[in-house]
N, C-alpha and C positions, 0 to 999 in steps of 0.2 A: 889262882887268879881272883882277883879282887873285884867285887861285883859293884856298879855304878848304884848312888843310891836312887831309890823309885823319884824322888820330886826332883831329880836333874834333867828330866826331860819335858816336864810340865810348861814352862814358859814357851819353848819352840812351839807345842799345840797350840796355845792362845794365840801367838801372833798371827799365824795362818787364816785362820777363821774372821779376826778383826779387819784384816786387808778387805776380805769378801765383802763384809759388811759395808764397808766406806765406800766401796764401788758400787754396790747397789744403792745406796743411799743416794750417790752423786747421778745416777742413771735417773732416779726417781725424780729428784729435782729438776735436772735437764728437761725432763719430759713434762712436768708442770709448767716450766718457763715458757715450752713451745706451745703448749695448751692453752695458756693465757693470751700470749701472742695471737693466736690463731682466732680465740673469741674477740679479741679486739679490732681485729680485721674485718671479722663478720658485722660487729656493731657498728663499724666505722663506715658500712658499703650505704650509699645512698637510698635504700629502699623506700623511703617516703617521697623521695623525687619522682621513683618509679612510678609510682602509685599516682603521685600528683599528673604525672605527664599523661597516663592513661586515663584519668579522671578530665582531665583538660580537654582531651581528644573526644573523648565523649561528649562533653559539654557542647564544644565546637561542632560536631557532627549534628546535634540535636538543636541547635540555635539556643541554650539554655543560658537565662543570666543570672546572674546570683541573686538578684532579687525573686526569681522563679523558685530558687531552691530554699529560700526561706520558708518556715511554718506558716506564715500568716500572708502569703503571697496573694497578691489580687489578679495578678496576670494569670497565674494558673488556675485560679479560681474561674474566670472567666473563660480561659481555653478549655476546661473541663464542661462549663456549661455549653459551649459551642458545639462541641463533641456529640453530647447527649443529644442534643437540640436536632442535629443534622438526622440522628437515627428515629428521632419521633417526627421528622418530616416525611421520611421515606413512610413510615406505618399511617401516617395521617393521607398520604397520598393512596396509599392500598385501600385504605377505609373509606376512599370517596370524600373526605374531609377536607376540602380545598381550601376553605377559609381559613381554619386553623392551620395549615399546612403554609398558607401566605405570611400569617402573623408570625409564625416561627421563624420562617425565612427573613423577613423584613428585621426582626430583633437578632437573627446572627448577623447580619449585616451591619446593624449597629454596634454590636459587641465588636466585631472585626474593625470597624473605623476605629473604634477607640483604641482597640490594641496598635494599632497602625500607626496612630498618630504617638503613642508614647514611644514606640521603637523609631520614630522617626526624630523625635525630640532629645531621644538617648535617657530620658530620665524615667524613673519608676512610676508607676500607676498609684494617686494616692485614693485612699479610701474614700474620700470627699466627691472626688470626680467621677470613681466608679460605682459609687452606690447605687444611683437612679437605673445604671445597666444591669447589674446585677440583680437587684430586685425584680425589675421588669421580666427579666429571663425566668428568674426563680418564681414568678408566678406563672408562667406559661408552661414551665417544666412540671409546675402542680396540676395545671389544668389537664397536663397529658396523662399525669399519673390518675386522675380522675378517670379520666377516658379509657382507663386499664391500657395506657399503651406502655406497658413493661415489658421484660425481656421475656416473660413466659407467653405473653399474648403474641408476641411479636414470633417466637418460636412456631407456635400453631399455625397463625397466619403463613409463615413461610413452609411449614410441612403440606399446608392445604394447596398452596401455590404449587408447588413441586408434583403433588400428586395429580394437579388439574393439567401440568404441562406433561407429565408422563401419559396421562390417557390422550390428549391431545397429540403427541409424538407419536403414541401406539396406532392412532387413527390414520394419521399422516403416512406413517409406515406401510399400513395396510393399503391405503389406496394407492400409495407408489409401487407397490407389489403388484395390483392388480392391474395399474395402466402399464407397467413394465411388462406384464405377461401378454397383455393385449397388443403391446407395440411389437414384441418379439414374434407374435403369432401372426401378424399381418404379412401381406406380401406388397412391399415398395411398389409404387407406381412403375418405378423405371425399371425392376425386373419384371413386371407384367408385360409393359411394354416391349421389352427385349425378346421375350417368348411368342408373341402375336408376330412380331416382325420376323424372327427367324422362321417361323412356322410359314408365315404368306413366301418367305423366299424360297424356303425348301420345295413347296409346291410349284411354285412360278419359274423355277430355275432348274431346267434338268442336266445341268453341266453339275451342281451340287450332286446330283445322286448318281451321275457316273462318276464322279471322285470317289464316293463313297464305294460304288461296285468295283474301282479299280484296286482301292485298299483292301476290298475283301479277297482279292485274289493271295494276298499274303496270309492267308488265314491258317499257314502252317504255323505260322508266330502265335497265334491265340493258344495252341495247345502245347508249343516246345515249352518243357519243364526245365531246359537249359537256361531259362531268361527269368528276369523279374516280373514278376505277376502282382498286380495291385488291382484292388476293386472297388469301387465308390459306388453306393447306392444314394441316389438323391434327385429331386425334382428342382433343384435349384443348378440354372445354367452357368451364371457367373462363378457361383462359389465352387464348382465341380471344376471349372477352368482354372481356377487358381491353384488348385490341388495339382490337376496336371501340369500346368505351365509350372510351378514352383518344383515340381520334382524333376521334370526335364530339364529346367535351367541348371539346376545341382547338382544333376546325375554325370558321374564320369563318362557313362557309354548309354546315350540314350537311344540308341538305335537297339539296344536290348532291353528296353523298359516296355513293357504291355500293360495299357490300362484297359480293365473292363467296367464301364459303365453300364449299370442298371437304373432306369428312370419309368415313369408311369405313362399310360398313354396318352395323357394330355400334353406332355413335354418332350413325347418320343421324337418326332420330327424337327422341333426346334433344338434339340440336343444335336441330332445328326446332323444338322444344318451348321450349326455352331462348330463343331469339331471337322468337319468337311471344309469350311472355308478357314482354318486356321491350322498351321503348322506348328507344332509343339517339338520342336529339336531333332525331328526324325522319330518322335515316341509313337508307338501303335496303340491305336484307341479305335474299341470297338464299343457299339451302344447297343443295348438291349432293353426290352421293354418286359416287366415282370407278368404282365396280362398273358404273354405268349407261352410262359412254363404250364403244361399241361398238368403238372404233378400237384400243381399250386391250386388245392382246392379243399373246402370246409371239410369234406373227409378225411382228408390226410393232416391237414393244419390246425389244430385245436385253436390256435388265437384267431386265425381266420373266422374259424365259426363263432369265438366269441365277440370279434369286431362286428360282425354282421348282426349281433343281437340288439334290440333296442333299447333294452336296459343298458347294457353297455354305454353305448351311443349317448344317450339322456345322461349318464353318469359323467362322462368324458365333456360333453357340452355343456352340460348346465349344472349337476352336482344336485338338484331338486330333490333327488330320493333319499340324500341324506340329511336335511335341514342345511345344506351349505355349510356343514361342519367341515367338509375337507377341503383344505386349502387350494387355491385357483391353481398351483403349479401341479399339483394331482391331477388336474382335469385339462391337461392340454391337449387338443385335437390332433396332435402330430403323432400320439400312442395309438391313434386310429389306422395311421398310416400303415400297409404293409411293407413299404421300403425300410421302415423302422424295425420290422422284426426278420428283415431278409437276411441278416446277418448269421441267423441260426440255422439258415439252409445253403452255407456257400458249398458244400461238397455236389447238393444237387444241382445248384447255378453252375457249377464249372466242374462236370465230371472227368475231364481228362488232366484235370491239375493235380501236382500232388502238395506243392505250398503255396499260400498265397498270402499277400499283406494287406489287410483291411484298413482302410483310411477314412475317417468321416468327411464330410463336407465343409465341415468348420475348421478344417487344420491348415497350414502353411508348413512346407517341408524347406529347411533352408540348409540341409547336410545332404550327402550321397546316401542312399539307403540301400545300396546293394548289400553292406554288411549284413543286414538283417537276415537274409537269405542263406547265410552260412553259419548262424547261430545254432548250437546245438540245444535242442529243448528237452534232452534227456529222458525220452518217451512220452514227454507231455503232448497235450493238443495245442494249446493256447499260449504264445510269449506275450506276455503284458508288464507295462510298470507299473509297479505296486504303488499304492497312496496311502498308506497305513501310520504316516508320519505323524498322524493326529489321530485322535479317539475317535472322531466323527466319519473317519474313512474306513470304519472295519465294519463286519456282517451285522453287528447289532443294529448299527444306523439304517440298514436298507431293509431289513426282514423282521417279521412278527417273531420275535422270542416267548411270547406269551402262548403260540401256538404247538402243540407237542410236535408235530411234524418237524418244524425248523428245530425246536428244543433238541430233539434226540438225534439229529443227523449235523449239524453245523455248530462248530465251535464259534460264539459270540464275538471273540476277540481276534479271530481270524483275519489276515490281513486284506483289505479290498485292493481293486486293480482296476484300471481305465479302459473302457471301450473308446475307440479312436484311433488308435494306431496298435494293431495286435497282429502278430505272427502266427497264422494256423497251418498246422501240420494235418493235411486233409487225409492221409493215409492213415495217420494215428485216429484222427476222427471218425473215418469209416469203419475203423476197427474195434473202436470203443463205442460205437452207435452213439455217438454225443447228442445227435438229435432225437432221439429217443428218449434220451434222458431229459432233454429239454421239453418234450411233449408231456412226459411224466408229471413234471411239476407246474406246467401249465395248466393239465387237466385237473389239477388239485388246487387250483387258484381260481377258479371259476366266480366264487363269490368274494375274491379280491381280498383273503383274510391272510396271507403268506406274505403279499407285499402288495403295493398300492400303484405304483407308476412304474413306467420305463421299461427298458431292456437290459440296465446293468443288474438289477435284484435277479431277474430269472438267469441271466449271464453269470452271476456269483455262484448259484445254486448247480447250474449245468456245468460249469467248469472247474468245481469245487474238488482240488486234488488234482487237477488237470492242467494248472498254469505255472508255467515257469517265469520267475521276475525275472526281467530286463532291467540293464543297468537305466537309471532314472534320465540320463540325458539324451536318450532316445525319442521322449515324450514328455515335453513340458505342460501342464495344465494351468487353467484357470484365467487365461488371458479374456475372456468373456465376463468376467464377474469379480475380480479381484485384483489387487496389485501383486505382481509377480517379481522375486529378483531378478534384476537385470543381468546378472551375472549366469542364472540358469538359462535366460532367454539366449543370450550370447551362445551359450554351449550346446542347446538344444537342438535336435535333428529335425523334431515335428513339435511346431507350435500348436496347442489347443485353443481355439477361442470358444471352449465349453461354457455354458452359462446364457442368459439372455442377450446380453451386450455382443452382438454378431458385428462384424468391421464392417459389414455392407449394411448395416441399418443405422440411423441418425443417433440412435441410443447407444450405438457403440462405445468403447472407451479409445478417447482422442488419440492418446499416447502410444495407443498398440494397433490403432488403423494402419498407418504407413508400413508397418509389417507385413499386412496383407496387400494394401493398396497398390505396393510395388510390383505386382505380378498381373496389375491388369494396366491393359494399354488403353488410356482413356481416350487418345487420340482416335480409335476405331469409329468410321462413322456412326455405324449401327450404335453404340455408346452415346455418342454426340447425340442422336438422334432422340434417343431415349432419355435425355438429361443425366449421364453418369458424370460425375464430378470427381 
């Protein structure tokens, strides 16, 4: 068999690669044509028109003419002079150089008149007609520079002005705080009038006394632990009435509600008269005075001994012993009232009760509160709404953490809570001797080095580790000093007017007053006689 020559297959091998190369060359040419066509389209886009349109819009918005855009624009030069002169007028007035300020103002008006006339005739200003105005203004601006009316001087003057205003604002703020505190501490004439008239009615009307005696026949209710027991310690008759009335009107079963009111000897008869004269949807109301509590004496109650001390009274009433360094709010005489400290002796005040809800006299109830008595406190003594949404409501805000006793026993970031609506398990209270804990800390704060004011700081110490957090909707605070979210107010069961702006005072926050006033019957003759509105 004969073999083919080797060179017989070579032409076939060359033909196939040539076809590939020609194909690739064609593709490259096509791509080159496509790229050229696209570049042509990009170049043909009216980019300059777009920029011109935007440029024209800016010019229209600023009312700029072609003449003003030129390098030697007379109009722009005059406008710049006017702007600078206006700043110097302000500085001249601050420096009490009224003559110079008047000269600058007059020249500003001359320059504005020239610009206005040019705009009216729609022709650019010429150098000859504007030369005098520009020179006169330049002379005044040079004078201003000689008077050191430059930017550095202006900054220094403004800083001095700001500092003076800050000092003035601080002084006004301090005076406002003092006057607000004084207004909050004063008893309005209308409340004083009501107390006097009620006391007169009590002693002059035997019918009222007989009504009270009839109610005392249901004394079994006062000790029945199957009922809802509330306590209020107050010397404010009308405020206490609002607490009772709002609770009664919003209660599903007012006949199962019992209110235990404790007041002082001065307001005792007036309080009894008021709650004998008015019916509160069948709510049971009992009135006591703390002077009748035999156990309440200086040998048992440390704070009572402190309150009788002349130095303590001087501290709260005047603050002279510390050079008036203590803010006025820390020296409120209300902290001398035993009614304010009686909340730490609730088991002694109501020895037959197992659970009670404590309410401050500056609250309004707008939901049924019977659910509070079925809340499981998980072995704790105090059920309260926590207030640590912000850092200033934590323990370190109320207590002196430079003192070793405080630093060693309490977490500075522990969550604070509010007095004003509290559920107290009196069985656990007695078992854990909570009143003894309170006495322990009061005895160590004789020199006021652990805390300075009020009942909340000792409350935070006394119920530390014994407080069960409640849902925030049970107790909404702040209506007496700040703005509160309307949604929180709407959902809140108890609204607390804590702060100086109480709703029965003229300094009360106007938009929150209706929440309180709707539980006051202003048509009652006694309230009208005492000028309540």
